[in-house]
C-alpha positions in Angstrom: 40.2 -24.2 12.9 38.7 -24.7 16.3 37.8 -21.0 16.5 35.9 -21.2 13.2 33.8 -24.1 14.3 32.9 -22.2 17.6 32.1 -19.0 15.8 30.5 -20.1 12.5 27.7 -17.7 13.3 30.0 -14.8 12.6 30.7 -16.2 9.2 27.0 -16.3 8.5 26.6 -12.8 9.8 29.4 -11.5 7.7 27.9 -13.2 4.6 24.6 -11.5 5.4 26.3 -8.1 5.7 28.2 -8.6 2.4 25.0 -9.7 0.6 23.1 -6.7 2.1 25.7 -4.2 0.9 25.8 -5.9 -2.5 22.0 -5.6 -2.7 22.3 -1.9 -2.2 24.4 -1.8 -5.4 22.2 -4.1 -7.5 18.7 -3.2 -6.2 17.3 -6.4 -7.7 15.9 -7.8 -4.4 17.7 -11.2 -4.9 20.7 -10.7 -2.7 18.7 -9.3 0.2 16.6 -12.6 0.1 19.9 -14.5 0.3 21.0 -12.3 3.1 17.9 -13.2 5.1 18.9 -16.9 4.5 22.3 -16.1 5.9 20.8 -14.5 9.0 18.7 -17.6 9.5 22.0 -19.6 9.3 23.5 -17.3 11.9 20.6 -17.8 14.3 20.7 -21.6 13.8 24.5 -21.6 14.3 24.1 -19.6 17.6 21.6 -22.3 18.7 24.4 -24.9 18.3 23.0 -26.8 15.4 25.3 -28.8 13.1 26.6 -27.3 9.9 24.4 -29.5 7.7 21.3 -28.2 9.4 22.5 -24.7 9.2 23.1 -25.0 5.4 19.6 -26.7 4.9 17.7 -24.0 6.9 19.7 -21.1 5.4 19.1 -22.4 1.9 15.5 -23.3 2.6 14.7 -19.9 4.0 16.5 -18.1 1.2 14.6 -20.2 -1.4 11.3 -19.5 0.4 12.0 -15.7 0.4 12.8 -15.8 -3.3 9.7 -17.8 -4.2 7.2 -16.3 -1.8 8.2 -12.8 -0.7 10.1 -11.4 -3.7 7.4 -11.6 -6.3 4.9 -9.7 -4.3 7.5 -7.0 -3.3 8.6 -6.6 -6.9 5.0 -6.3 -8.1 4.2 -3.7 -5.5 7.3 -1.7 -6.3 6.7 -1.8 -10.1 3.0 -0.8 -9.8 2.6 3.0 -9.8 -0.1 5.0 -8.0 -3.6 5.0 -9.5 -3.8 8.0 -11.7 -7.3 9.4 -11.9 -8.0 12.2 -14.4 -10.9 14.4 -15.3 -14.1 14.2 -13.4 -13.2 10.8 -12.0 -10.9 12.4 -9.4 -13.9 14.1 -7.9 -15.6 10.9 -6.9 -15.2 10.3 -3.2 -14.4 14.0 -2.4 -16.5 16.2 -0.1 -18.3 19.3 -1.4 -20.5 22.1 0.0 -24.1 22.6 -1.3 -24.5 26.1 -2.6 -28.1 25.7 -4.0 -30.6 23.2 -2.6 -30.7 19.8 -4.2 -33.8 17.6 -4.6 -35.0 14.9 -6.9 -37.0 17.3 -9.0 -34.6 20.3 -8.8 -30.9 20.1 -9.8 -28.8 22.1 -7.3 -25.2 23.3 -7.2 -22.2 22.3 -5.2 -18.7 23.7 -4.7 -16.0 21.2 -5.1 -12.3 21.8 -5.7 -12.9 25.5 -6.3 -15.5 24.8 -9.0 -19.2 24.9 -9.1 -20.9 21.8 -10.4 -24.6 20.9 -10.9 -25.7 18.2 -8.5 -28.5 15.8 -7.9 -29.1 13.5 -5.0 -27.8 10.0 -5.3 -30.9 8.8 -3.4 -33.8 10.2 -5.4 -36.1 10.4 -2.4 -33.8 12.8 -0.5 -33.4 16.6 -0.6 -30.4 18.4 0.6 -30.4 22.1 1.8 -27.8 24.7 1.0 -24.8 24.7 3.4 -24.7 20.9 3.9 -21.5 18.9 3.3 -22.0 16.1 0.8 -19.9 13.4 -0.7 -19.7 12.9 -4.5 -20.6 9.3 -5.2 -20.8 9.4 -9.0 -20.4 11.8 -11.9 -23.0 11.4 -14.7 -22.4 13.7 -17.6 -21.9 17.2 -16.0 -23.9 16.4 -12.9 -22.5 15.1 -9.7 -24.6 12.6 -7.8 -24.1 13.4 -4.1 -25.2 12.1 -0.7 -25.2 14.1 2.5 -22.6 13.4 5.1 -24.1 13.0 8.6 -23.1 15.7 11.0 -22.9 15.8 14.8 -25.3 18.5 16.0 -24.8 19.9 19.5 
């Protein structure tokens, strides 16, 4: 019994390992939070704290992990990627101007292998052919674009 009181940290570490392996089987993110609590208990035991303090800190950290960390992790895992369909997926992409664009003259851009009609997002600007632009909005079948500044040598 004397060995156990001197090496209670190894019991905490073994409990953390068992809980970690069990989490791999359940994939519920509960047992891993309890394993973190057991790791805290092991660290506190290595520091030489009494068993009551080890139990309190291990239980408190496990409860904190369950209440504070687990909900956000579960929410992030269950939320899928944003799926953008149709012309909405073009917003934010870069395109090349194939016909000059001005406020009075609708031009053309090549984006994603397609040719789209385009107008300037800023109605006072005009964009010459060959410039790279960013699609800021799609209105009907017309892309509203803004030129991307370029470094000219």
